[in-house]
N, C-alpha and C positions, 0 to 999 in steps of 0.2 A: 694522745696515741701511746699505746704501751711500748715500753722499751724493748721487750722480748720480741724478736723477729717473728716467732711462731704466733704470738698474740696479735702483732701488727697484721700479719697475713690473714688470720682468722677474722680480725675486725674488718679488713678490706674486703674479704669475701662475703661477709655478712651484710655489708652496706647496701648493695643492689636489692638484696632480698627485703631489707627494711624499707627502702625507698619504694620498692614495688608494692608493698603492703600499704604504704601511706598514699599511693597515687589513687586518684578517683577512677572508679570503673566507667569507661565511656558509655553513654546511653545509646541504644539503638534508635536509628531514625524511625519515627512513626510511619506506619503503613497509611498511605493516602491513595485516593483515586488517581491523582497525578502520577504517583510513583508506580502504581499498577500499570498505568497506560505506557509510561516510559519502559518498564520491564517487558511489556507485551511487544512493543515495537522492537526492542533489542532482540527478542527471541525470533521475530519475523525477519528482521534484517540479517541475522547471522545463520538461522537454520531454515527459514522459509515458513509460510503460513501453515503448512500441514503439520509442523512441529508444535504449533501453539496449543498449550494446555494450561490449565490453572496450576497444575503441579510444577511446570516449567517456569511459569511466571513467578511462582512463590520461591522457586530455587534461586532465580536471579536476585530476588529481594532478600535472600538469606533467611527465609522463614518457612513456615508450613502452610499448606493450602487452607487450613482452617482460618488463618489470620486474614485471608483475603475476603472471607464471606461476611465479615463485618461491613464491607464496602460494595461488594457485588453480589448478585444473586446466582449467576451462572456464567458460562462461557459466552452466551449471547450478549451479556453486558459488556464483556471485554471486546467483542466485535464492534459494538456500537461506540465504545470509547475510542477504539482504533480509528474508525472512519471519522468520528467527530474531531479528533486530533488533526488528522490530515486535512479535513475541510476547513478547519480554522485557518489554514494557510492559503486558502483560495481567495484571490482579490476579485471582488465583484465590480464590474463597471456601472456607472450611472446609465440606465437603459436609454438607448438612442434609437429612435425609429428609422433613422437613415442608415444605421450600421448594425442593426440587431443580429443580422446573420453572422458577421464577423465577431461580434461579441459573444455569441454562443459558441462558435468554434474555439475562441480564446479560453472560455471557462472550461469547456470540455477538455481542451489540451492541458490545462493546468491540472485537472483531476487525474487525467491519464498519467501525466508525469509523476505525480505524487504516488499513485498506485505502483508505478514501475520501480520506484525506489525500494519498495518492500515486496519481494516476490510472493505473488498469490494473495495478497491482502485484499484484493478487490472481491474475493469470495465473501468477505465479511459484509459487504454491502448488498449482496444478493439475497433476495427473499427475506429482507429485514424491513419492518415498518419503522422509519427514523422518528426518534423522539429527542435525540441530542439537539441542543440548541444550535450548535455550529453546523450540523448536518441540515437542519431545517432552514438555517440562514442561507445556505448555498441553493437549496431547493426554491426558496422564496425569490432569490436573485435570478435564477433561471427562468422561473414563471414570469417574473416582472419583464424580463427581456423579451420573451415570447409575446406577451400581451402588448408591449410597446410596438412590436412589429405588426400589430393588427391581427394576430391569430386569435380566433374564437377561444373562449376560456376552456371549453371542454377539450377542444383539439390541443390547446396548449398543455393542458394537464396530461393528456396521453402522450404528447410529444416529449414532455419532460421525462416521463417514465421510459419511453423508448430510447432516448438519448442516454439515460443513466444506465440502462441495460447494456447498450452497445459498448459504452466506454468501459464498464466493468468486465464484460466479456473479452474485449480487446486486450486489456491489461492481463487478464487471466491467461488468455492464449500465449501472450508474450512471456509470461513466467514459465509455462510449460515448455515453450520453444527453448528458453534459456537452459533448462535442465537437460534437454534432449539433443541439442545441436552438437555437432562433432568438433567444432572449433569455436573459440570465444568471439572471434571476429565475424562469424556468420550471423546473418540476420534471420534466416530461416533454418529449419531442421537440416535441410539439404541445401548446398550451395546452388546458386542460380545456374551456373554452368552445367552442373549435374542434372538439375531439373530439365533444362533445355535439352540436354542430350537424351534423357529418358522420354520426353514428350515427342521429340521429332523421330524417335526410334520406333514409335508405336505403329501398328499396322494401319495404313491409311484407310483401308476399306472398313475398319471397325471405328477409327477415331479420326475421321477427316477434318473435323473442326479443331480438335485439340492439336493435332499435328500442324495444321496450317497456321493456327494463331498461337503457337507455343511461346513465342517471344512476348506477345501481349499478356498471356497468362501469368508470366513470371516478372513482368515489368514493375517498376516503382518500388519505393521503399515503404517500410511500415508507416511512417508518418504521412507519406503521400496517400496511402490507401485509407488511413485514419480520417484524414481531412475530406477525402472523397465521400466516404460513408456518412460522415456527419452532415456534409453539405447536401448529399442525396436526400437525407431525411428532412433537413430544414428547408430546402428549396422547393419541396413539394407540399409544404403545409398550406 
């Protein structure tokens, strides 16, 4: 160390720069399909499905959109990756002919709850032909449960499609309600008390049934109505 204080200070000030120059430059994590899926889920969880674009996914990864095209073809690929990632969490029961209706409701409920964690993500499942193995695994499991219940193959195939459509639509509606409701504790866009007041105030000569059965029209919770609709489909197979 130099005896001259000015030289000592200069040497001290120069040390961090020298160390920084010698330090290795950290390498960026490589872009992978798994990281793209993680980033897409982060966008949906924080901003909603409507905000999901390739550009936003790339921004989360700290890169440009062109880096993603080495792994995906387009936004449809991201949609399929999202649904596949969620479906990987679905637990499928061993088909039981004595409990197949309850098993179907259980699987549909799992899918619904996964969709509800990511507002609007069920749109990614609509009008898409699944090729992801995790998505196909769940479809195979639902078909196996239906067939175990004695449902004819073609009827089972169409029922599987109808159940998938209903679950996706239910979750999508809930995401819209979440955006529009007045208070976070409300389950509907309008509170049940307000709905009841509006329905019972309608002119009886024009809306006799709505006014008379207003309490029934607003009764039940979202999960109650979900189970009702799934069972309505399943029990009529």
